[in-house]
SEPATI-521424 format. One record per residue (C-alpha): residue number from 1; z, y, x; residue in three letters; chain. Coordinates in Angstrom, 2 decimals. Example, Ala and Ser with C-alpha at 12.3 -4.5 7.8 and 13.67 -1.06 7.14 Angstrom:
2
1, 7.80, -4.50, 12.30, ala, A
2, 7.14, -1.06, 13.67, ser, A
This chain:
428
1, -5.36, 27.85, 8.29, met, A
2, -6.42, 29.70, 5.40, leu, A
3, -6.29, 27.71, 1.89, tyr, A
4, -7.59, 30.32, -0.52, lys, A
5, -10.10, 27.73, -2.22, arg, A
6, -8.25, 24.84, -2.70, ser, A
7, -5.03, 27.00, -4.44, ser, A
8, -7.44, 28.84, -6.31, ala, A
9, -9.22, 25.22, -7.57, leu, A
10, -5.22, 24.18, -7.96, phe, A
11, -4.14, 26.59, -10.10, lys, A
12, -7.50, 25.83, -12.16, ala, A
13, -6.73, 21.85, -12.23, ala, A
14, -2.62, 22.59, -13.78, lys, A
15, -4.27, 24.27, -16.79, asp, A
16, -6.08, 20.86, -17.99, val, A
17, -4.54, 18.22, -15.36, ile, A
18, -0.57, 17.44, -15.76, pro, A
19, 0.51, 18.55, -12.68, gly, A
20, -2.90, 19.70, -11.08, gly, A
21, -3.27, 16.45, -9.69, val, A
22, -4.50, 12.43, -11.14, asn, A
23, -1.24, 10.98, -9.00, ser, A
24, 1.90, 12.80, -8.44, pro, A
25, 2.22, 12.73, -4.33, val, A
26, -0.46, 14.65, -3.87, arg, A
27, 0.76, 17.69, -5.35, ala, A
28, 2.79, 18.18, -2.52, phe, A
29, 6.71, 18.48, -4.40, ser, A
30, 8.28, 16.61, -1.99, ala, A
31, 6.94, 18.69, 1.06, val, A
32, 6.23, 22.61, -0.87, gly, A
33, 2.94, 24.39, -0.30, gly, A
34, 0.29, 23.94, -2.92, thr, A
35, -2.57, 20.96, -1.93, pro, A
36, -5.29, 21.20, -0.29, ile, A
37, -8.71, 19.75, -1.76, phe, A
38, -10.67, 17.33, -0.28, ala, A
39, -14.26, 18.37, -0.19, lys, A
40, -15.93, 15.38, 2.30, ser, A
41, -14.58, 13.00, 5.62, ala, A
42, -16.21, 11.26, 7.74, lys, A
43, -15.24, 8.54, 10.41, gly, A
44, -11.68, 9.36, 11.55, ala, A
45, -11.71, 13.72, 9.78, tyr, A
46, -11.48, 15.05, 6.09, val, A
47, -12.74, 18.67, 5.29, tyr, A
48, -11.27, 20.86, 2.51, asp, A
49, -12.88, 22.84, 0.10, glu, A
50, -12.28, 25.87, 2.39, asp, A
51, -14.06, 24.38, 5.58, gly, A
52, -10.80, 23.02, 7.44, asn, A
53, -10.94, 20.12, 9.35, arg, A
54, -8.35, 17.75, 9.48, phe, A
55, -7.78, 14.26, 11.42, ile, A
56, -6.61, 11.97, 8.99, asp, A
57, -3.54, 9.86, 8.40, tyr, A
58, -3.54, 9.07, 5.09, ile, A
59, -7.17, 7.33, 4.89, asn, A
60, -7.55, 7.27, 1.51, ser, A
61, -3.76, 5.80, 1.10, trp, A
62, -5.15, 2.82, 3.43, gly, A
63, -8.01, 1.65, 2.57, pro, A
64, -10.70, 3.60, 4.85, met, A
65, -9.49, 1.07, 7.67, leu, A
66, -13.06, 1.64, 9.42, leu, A
67, -13.21, 5.03, 8.78, gly, A
68, -14.72, 7.12, 6.00, his, A
69, -17.92, 7.29, 4.49, ala, A
70, -18.41, 4.11, 6.52, phe, A
71, -22.12, 3.28, 6.43, pro, A
72, -22.27, -0.82, 5.85, pro, A
73, -19.89, 0.32, 2.45, val, A
74, -22.27, 3.65, 1.58, val, A
75, -25.54, 1.83, 1.95, asp, A
76, -24.59, -1.03, -0.10, ala, A
77, -22.70, 1.02, -2.60, val, A
78, -26.10, 3.29, -3.13, val, A
79, -28.22, 0.09, -2.94, glu, A
80, -26.38, -1.70, -5.67, lys, A
81, -26.16, 1.56, -7.72, ala, A
82, -30.41, 1.44, -7.82, lys, A
83, -30.04, -1.88, -9.93, ala, A
84, -27.28, -0.65, -12.75, gly, A
85, -23.67, 0.38, -12.35, thr, A
86, -22.17, -2.03, -14.65, ser, A
87, -23.51, -4.84, -16.74, phe, A
88, -19.72, -6.67, -18.17, gly, A
89, -21.63, -10.09, -17.18, met, A
90, -20.77, -11.95, -14.69, pro, A
91, -22.96, -11.14, -11.43, thr, A
92, -23.53, -13.37, -8.00, ala, A
93, -21.68, -10.69, -6.14, leu, A
94, -18.20, -11.72, -7.40, glu, A
95, -18.74, -15.22, -6.18, thr, A
96, -20.48, -13.79, -2.89, glu, A
97, -16.94, -11.74, -2.25, ile, A
98, -14.51, -14.26, -3.68, ala, A
99, -15.86, -17.27, -1.23, glu, A
100, -15.41, -14.64, 1.59, leu, A
101, -11.79, -13.47, 0.32, ala, A
102, -11.12, -17.11, -0.17, val, A
103, -12.10, -18.17, 3.42, ser, A
104, -10.27, -15.12, 5.31, met, A
105, -7.08, -15.44, 3.39, val, A
106, -4.77, -19.05, 4.46, pro, A
107, -3.07, -20.15, 0.73, asn, A
108, -5.12, -19.17, -1.62, ile, A
109, -8.28, -21.14, -3.64, asp, A
110, -9.11, -18.67, -6.02, lys, A
111, -8.95, -15.02, -6.59, ile, A
112, -9.39, -12.65, -10.21, arg, A
113, -10.59, -8.97, -9.15, phe, A
114, -9.23, -5.72, -10.81, val, A
115, -9.39, -2.24, -10.94, asn, A
116, -6.33, -1.35, -9.19, ser, A
117, -3.06, -2.63, -7.52, gly, A
118, -1.27, -1.46, -10.40, thr, A
119, -3.28, -4.25, -12.31, glu, A
120, -3.09, -6.90, -9.81, ala, A
121, 0.92, -6.64, -9.16, cys, A
122, 1.49, -6.77, -13.06, met, A
123, -1.43, -9.25, -13.61, ser, A
124, 0.49, -11.43, -10.53, ala, A
125, 4.14, -10.95, -11.94, val, A
126, 2.59, -11.66, -15.79, arg, A
127, 1.44, -15.23, -14.62, leu, A
128, 4.43, -16.47, -12.47, ala, A
129, 5.82, -16.31, -16.09, arg, A
130, 3.64, -17.93, -17.84, gly, A
131, 3.61, -20.86, -14.91, phe, A
132, 6.86, -20.93, -14.83, thr, A
133, 8.07, -19.97, -17.99, lys, A
134, 10.74, -18.20, -17.08, lys, A
135, 10.99, -14.04, -17.70, asp, A
136, 13.54, -12.43, -14.93, lys, A
137, 11.51, -10.99, -11.67, ile, A
138, 13.30, -9.62, -8.52, ile, A
139, 12.17, -7.24, -6.73, lys, A
140, 13.22, -5.04, -4.27, phe, A
141, 14.23, -1.29, -3.94, ala, A
142, 11.87, 1.24, -2.08, gly, A
143, 9.32, -1.26, -2.81, cys, A
144, 6.44, 0.25, -4.96, tyr, A
145, 4.21, -2.15, -7.20, his, A
146, 2.22, 0.15, -8.83, gly, A
147, 3.24, 2.19, -12.47, his, A
148, 3.22, -0.76, -14.03, ser, A
149, 6.94, -1.09, -16.73, asp, A
150, 8.77, -3.79, -14.91, ser, A
151, 8.18, -2.49, -11.61, phe, A
152, 10.25, 1.29, -12.25, leu, A
153, 13.16, 0.04, -12.70, ile, A
154, 16.51, 1.61, -10.84, ala, A
155, 19.35, -0.45, -9.15, ala, A
156, 21.97, -1.81, -11.03, gly, A
157, 25.91, -1.88, -9.91, ser, A
158, 25.96, -5.17, -8.75, gly, A
159, 23.80, -8.63, -8.11, ala, A
160, 24.96, -9.65, -11.98, val, A
161, 23.96, -5.86, -13.52, thr, A
162, 20.27, -5.59, -14.42, leu, A
163, 18.17, -2.95, -13.69, gly, A
164, 18.15, 0.37, -15.48, thr, A
165, 14.29, 2.40, -16.74, pro, A
166, 13.90, 5.73, -13.93, asn, A
167, 10.81, 6.92, -16.17, ser, A
168, 11.04, 7.64, -19.88, pro, A
169, 9.08, 5.43, -21.83, gly, A
170, 10.07, 2.28, -19.82, val, A
171, 12.29, 0.31, -22.58, thr, A
172, 15.99, -0.90, -21.59, glu, A
173, 14.31, -4.37, -22.94, gly, A
174, 11.76, -4.37, -19.98, thr, A
175, 14.94, -3.68, -17.29, ala, A
176, 16.78, -6.11, -18.27, lys, A
177, 14.60, -9.18, -17.07, asp, A
178, 14.09, -6.85, -13.35, thr, A
179, 16.55, -7.73, -10.87, leu, A
180, 16.77, -5.15, -7.95, leu, A
181, 17.23, -6.32, -4.59, ala, A
182, 17.94, -4.75, -0.98, lys, A
183, 14.95, -5.05, 1.28, tyr, A
184, 15.73, -7.22, 4.51, asn, A
185, 18.93, -8.10, 2.80, asp, A
186, 18.81, -12.03, 2.02, leu, A
187, 22.83, -12.47, 1.08, ser, A
188, 21.69, -9.78, -1.52, asn, A
189, 19.08, -12.09, -2.92, val, A
190, 21.06, -15.18, -2.71, lys, A
191, 23.52, -13.27, -4.43, glu, A
192, 21.00, -12.04, -7.64, leu, A
193, 19.32, -15.93, -7.66, val, A
194, 22.40, -17.46, -7.98, glu, A
195, 23.44, -15.25, -11.36, ala, A
196, 20.51, -16.16, -13.12, asn, A
197, 20.21, -19.31, -12.18, ile, A
198, 17.07, -21.08, -13.20, asn, A
199, 15.88, -18.08, -15.36, glu, A
200, 14.03, -15.96, -12.21, ile, A
201, 10.03, -16.58, -12.88, ala, A
202, 9.20, -14.72, -9.16, ala, A
203, 10.34, -12.66, -6.29, ile, A
204, 7.39, -9.58, -5.44, ile, A
205, 7.95, -7.90, -2.69, ile, A
206, 5.55, -6.01, -0.24, glu, A
207, 6.45, -7.67, 2.79, pro, A
208, 5.85, -4.96, 5.05, val, A
209, 7.07, -2.28, 3.14, ala, A
210, 4.61, 1.16, 3.21, gly, A
211, 6.50, 3.02, 0.36, asn, A
212, 9.68, 4.38, 2.23, met, A
213, 7.79, 4.40, 5.52, gly, A
214, 6.81, 1.63, 7.37, cys, A
215, 9.71, -1.13, 7.19, ile, A
216, 8.43, -4.38, 8.81, pro, A
217, 10.71, -7.65, 7.88, pro, A
218, 13.53, -8.84, 10.02, val, A
219, 12.74, -11.75, 11.50, asp, A
220, 13.76, -14.69, 9.42, gly, A
221, 13.64, -12.52, 6.33, phe, A
222, 10.44, -13.53, 4.36, leu, A
223, 11.17, -16.93, 5.74, glu, A
224, 14.99, -16.89, 3.77, gly, A
225, 12.60, -15.84, 1.14, leu, A
226, 10.52, -18.71, 0.98, arg, A
227, 13.08, -21.46, 1.63, ala, A
228, 15.09, -19.15, -1.67, ile, A
229, 12.08, -19.37, -3.88, cys, A
230, 11.50, -23.78, -2.87, asp, A
231, 15.42, -24.21, -3.44, ala, A
232, 15.02, -22.72, -7.00, asn, A
233, 11.57, -23.39, -8.46, asp, A
234, 10.80, -19.26, -8.19, ile, A
235, 7.40, -17.79, -7.36, leu, A
236, 6.89, -15.66, -4.09, leu, A
237, 4.29, -13.04, -4.64, ile, A
238, 3.40, -11.01, -1.56, phe, A
239, 1.94, -7.72, -2.73, asp, A
240, -0.55, -7.14, 0.43, glu, A
241, -2.08, -4.29, -1.75, val, A
242, -1.40, -2.28, 1.52, met, A
243, -1.12, -4.61, 4.12, thr, A
244, -4.08, -7.14, 3.06, gly, A
245, -7.08, -7.71, 5.64, phe, A
246, -5.55, -4.35, 7.59, arg, A
247, -2.54, -6.17, 9.38, leu, A
248, -4.43, -9.35, 9.61, ala, A
249, -7.82, -10.92, 8.26, lys, A
250, -5.66, -12.76, 6.38, gly, A
251, -3.12, -10.18, 6.02, gly, A
252, 1.05, -10.72, 6.61, val, A
253, 0.43, -14.52, 4.98, gln, A
254, -1.33, -15.23, 8.86, glu, A
255, 0.55, -12.62, 10.77, leu, A
256, 3.66, -13.90, 9.94, lys, A
257, 2.90, -17.17, 9.16, asn, A
258, 4.48, -17.51, 5.70, val, A
259, 3.32, -19.00, 2.27, asp, A
260, 3.78, -16.60, -0.81, ala, A
261, 2.55, -18.44, -3.81, asp, A
262, 0.85, -15.38, -5.10, ile, A
263, -0.93, -12.69, -3.47, val, A
264, -2.01, -9.38, -4.43, cys, A
265, -4.61, -6.97, -3.33, phe, A
266, -6.01, -3.77, -3.37, gly, A
267, -7.49, -1.02, -1.06, lys, A
268, -9.18, -2.19, 2.10, val, A
269, -10.37, -5.53, -0.50, val, A
270, -12.30, -2.33, -2.46, gly, A
271, -13.38, -0.76, 0.82, gly, A
272, -12.59, 2.86, -0.95, gly, A
273, -13.54, 1.91, -4.65, leu, A
274, -11.39, 0.94, -7.52, pro, A
275, -10.85, -2.52, -6.29, val, A
276, -7.56, -4.75, -7.33, gly, A
277, -7.22, -8.52, -7.05, ala, A
278, -4.58, -11.25, -7.08, phe, A
279, -4.87, -14.80, -6.02, ala, A
280, -3.22, -18.41, -5.52, ala, A
281, -3.61, -22.19, -5.39, arg, A
282, -5.42, -23.59, -8.10, asp, A
283, -3.25, -24.84, -9.99, glu, A
284, -1.51, -21.32, -10.38, ile, A
285, -4.74, -19.58, -11.04, met, A
286, -5.61, -21.94, -13.56, asn, A
287, -3.17, -21.32, -15.81, his, A
288, -5.45, -17.63, -16.63, leu, A
289, -7.89, -17.56, -19.26, ala, A
290, -10.24, -19.00, -20.32, pro, A
291, -8.37, -22.35, -18.65, leu, A
292, -5.50, -21.84, -19.36, gly, A
293, -3.13, -19.30, -21.59, pro, A
294, -1.99, -16.30, -19.41, val, A
295, -4.43, -13.55, -20.27, tyr, A
296, -5.83, -11.26, -18.47, gln, A
297, -8.84, -9.15, -19.02, ala, A
298, -11.00, -5.84, -18.24, gly, A
299, -14.15, -4.34, -18.89, thr, A
300, -15.08, -2.85, -15.45, leu, A
301, -13.29, -5.94, -13.29, ser, A
302, -16.31, -7.25, -11.06, gly, A
303, -17.83, -4.12, -11.34, asn, A
304, -20.99, -4.21, -9.02, pro, A
305, -20.80, -1.36, -7.37, leu, A
306, -16.97, -1.68, -5.83, ala, A
307, -17.94, -6.03, -4.94, met, A
308, -21.00, -4.01, -3.16, ala, A
309, -18.44, -1.81, -1.07, ala, A
310, -15.53, -4.68, -0.95, gly, A
311, -18.15, -7.42, 0.08, leu, A
312, -19.72, -4.87, 3.33, ala, A
313, -15.88, -4.01, 4.09, met, A
314, -14.65, -7.90, 4.31, leu, A
315, -17.70, -9.22, 5.96, lys, A
316, -17.80, -6.04, 8.80, ser, A
317, -14.11, -6.91, 9.28, ile, A
318, -14.25, -10.61, 9.26, asp, A
319, -17.60, -10.04, 11.99, ala, A
320, -15.42, -7.99, 14.21, asp, A
321, -13.54, -9.88, 16.43, lys, A
322, -11.69, -7.30, 17.92, gly, A
323, -10.57, -5.41, 15.45, leu, A
324, -7.30, -5.93, 14.69, met, A
325, -5.83, -5.55, 18.89, asn, A
326, -7.90, -2.01, 19.00, arg, A
327, -5.89, -0.78, 15.82, leu, A
328, -3.13, -2.26, 17.07, asp, A
329, -3.68, -0.75, 20.71, glu, A
330, -4.57, 2.84, 19.32, lys, A
331, -1.29, 2.51, 16.74, thr, A
332, 1.21, 1.43, 19.93, lys, A
333, -0.67, 4.50, 21.91, tyr, A
334, 0.26, 7.13, 19.04, leu, A
335, 4.05, 5.49, 18.90, his, A
336, 4.06, 5.85, 22.62, asn, A
337, 3.11, 9.62, 22.44, gly, A
338, 4.52, 10.77, 19.32, ile, A
339, 7.97, 9.51, 20.50, ala, A
340, 7.68, 10.88, 24.07, asp, A
341, 6.90, 13.93, 22.39, ala, A
342, 10.30, 14.57, 20.35, leu, A
343, 12.34, 12.51, 22.79, asn, A
344, 11.08, 15.31, 25.69, lys, A
345, 12.72, 18.54, 22.41, asn, A
346, 15.87, 16.16, 21.72, lys, A
347, 14.19, 15.81, 17.76, val, A
348, 16.63, 13.06, 16.26, thr, A
349, 13.68, 10.61, 14.91, his, A
350, 13.20, 6.88, 15.00, thr, A
351, 9.59, 4.93, 14.47, ile, A
352, 8.84, 2.18, 12.71, asn, A
353, 5.42, 0.43, 13.38, arg, A
354, 3.68, -2.76, 12.98, ile, A
355, 0.02, -3.35, 13.67, gly, A
356, -2.02, -0.29, 11.61, ser, A
357, 0.76, 1.43, 9.78, met, A
358, 3.41, 3.65, 11.36, ile, A
359, 6.06, 5.94, 10.41, ser, A
360, 8.21, 8.82, 11.67, val, A
361, 11.56, 9.16, 10.21, his, A
362, 14.04, 12.32, 11.22, phe, A
363, 16.86, 10.10, 11.19, ser, A
364, 19.19, 8.77, 14.43, glu, A
365, 19.62, 5.24, 12.54, asp, A
366, 17.34, 2.43, 12.65, ala, A
367, 15.18, 2.38, 9.28, val, A
368, 15.50, -1.10, 7.59, val, A
369, 15.41, -0.49, 3.87, asp, A
370, 15.67, 2.02, 0.97, phe, A
371, 18.72, 3.23, 1.90, asp, A
372, 18.54, 4.01, 5.74, ser, A
373, 14.89, 5.10, 4.77, ser, A
374, 16.68, 8.33, 2.56, ala, A
375, 19.06, 8.87, 5.15, lys, A
376, 16.35, 10.81, 6.89, gly, A
377, 16.47, 14.39, 7.28, asn, A
378, 13.88, 15.84, 4.81, asn, A
379, 14.05, 19.49, 6.02, glu, A
380, 12.69, 18.62, 9.23, thr, A
381, 10.47, 16.04, 7.50, phe, A
382, 9.21, 19.31, 5.57, lys, A
383, 8.33, 21.85, 8.79, lys, A
384, 6.89, 18.64, 10.63, phe, A
385, 4.85, 18.03, 7.98, phe, A
386, 3.44, 21.47, 7.83, his, A
387, 3.11, 22.24, 11.39, gly, A
388, 0.79, 19.28, 11.14, met, A
389, -1.25, 20.59, 8.34, leu, A
390, -1.49, 24.04, 10.42, asp, A
391, -2.66, 22.15, 13.46, lys, A
392, -5.22, 20.22, 11.63, gly, A
393, -3.19, 17.19, 11.17, ile, A
394, -3.54, 15.57, 8.19, tyr, A
395, -0.12, 12.87, 7.36, ile, A
396, 1.14, 11.52, 3.74, ala, A
397, 3.29, 14.51, 2.29, pro, A
398, 6.24, 12.27, 1.61, ser, A
399, 8.50, 11.20, 4.21, ala, A
400, 8.89, 7.96, 2.09, phe, A
401, 4.82, 7.00, 3.09, glu, A
402, 3.41, 5.24, 5.91, thr, A
403, 0.58, 6.47, 7.73, trp, A
404, -2.66, 4.28, 8.37, phe, A
405, -4.64, 4.30, 11.01, ile, A
406, -8.22, 3.98, 10.88, thr, A
407, -10.57, 2.20, 13.75, asp, A
408, -12.69, 5.49, 13.77, ala, A
409, -10.09, 7.35, 15.74, leu, A
410, -10.59, 8.09, 19.04, thr, A
411, -7.92, 8.35, 21.73, tyr, A
412, -9.26, 12.13, 22.04, leu, A
413, -8.46, 12.10, 18.41, asp, A
414, -4.77, 10.68, 19.32, leu, A
415, -4.58, 13.28, 22.08, asn, A
416, -4.86, 15.85, 19.62, glu, A
417, -2.14, 14.64, 17.41, thr, A
418, 0.58, 13.62, 20.28, ile, A
419, -0.11, 17.36, 21.30, ala, A
420, -0.04, 18.88, 18.16, ala, A
421, 4.00, 16.77, 17.75, val, A
422, 4.81, 18.37, 20.81, glu, A
423, 4.21, 21.65, 20.17, ala, A
424, 5.53, 21.57, 16.54, ile, A
425, 8.99, 19.64, 17.95, ala, A
426, 9.93, 23.04, 19.88, lys, A
427, 10.68, 24.06, 16.39, asp, A
428, 11.96, 21.25, 14.81, leu, A
């Protein structure tokens, strides 16, 4: 495929935007080459500035569960825009989407809408600290909760060693309150808790990881975290920015029947517009201003366009009783097809899948945490990525990102994808 206009646009963008992009992974740094510039999208497809069509497995990094330009969402946004795009005042729409979200998700009484997943996770941690009156948090290596300072932490040397900043601009003071644990390793979490008795406010986790590829929790892991938190007066925060309303109507809490104390949302809940949210039971949420002492605010929080998009999306998900089964079946079909194609060509790999999230790791070992994910053959992934791109299949430009399946994908699309994998596998 030719990307002449995308290349020219990228060159121009680099003059006025750092790295030419407004989010680093878009720059193709991990895979090489020049990023393609999107012009439009519809259903399962995205079209670039050069007129190429791609079957899309990023789907705006998750929110397009029902496909691009989903008519109920588009219509809702257009109609709402005619009445005004922002008021900085309460609207009835905010209550309507809040009532629907609370009815769909187990174990929450109140929800507050913000503008991004980063903001939701940042606010959830502040709320947990204010509620427990403790300072430290535990996060997991490989889990991404946005770019708030508390989350940009690298590993320490052991259970008692605190994390260190892995981005300039994050202070040592911030890092000292963040402890880094190993995903799917309860003994490591227990060690951290025992070394920091009565100091930990919260454990925050992607209950299904999506930022080291798709990594589901092993049996008993989430249940074990719940037990540790209960025994030590620690709040359990589920970052369901990716998984909320995607893996089940009620997210991973429903899917795995494990209650979190605070849940963070984004992506699907905004129907593709910039929206985040965090939610909990009354006892916790009532600590937020103006009811309580924990401050959080946002000029565009509850923006009517975003709320209209989110409400249309959640209504569609809530009404479609067969949606989650269809998504699961399509993802399973894709998994089996890709596995067969790679096995036929003796390409070393492992595939992780849960619901409508899937990732291909070019590694012979099971991928259960960040360390095992990092063992994948990145050179093979680069060839795979560009081979797929040349055949009109758009996957994440990083080996450490999940693919997101949309209901707009047909089995013809899936077969085209599998055929592309089979053709590419001969040269891997």
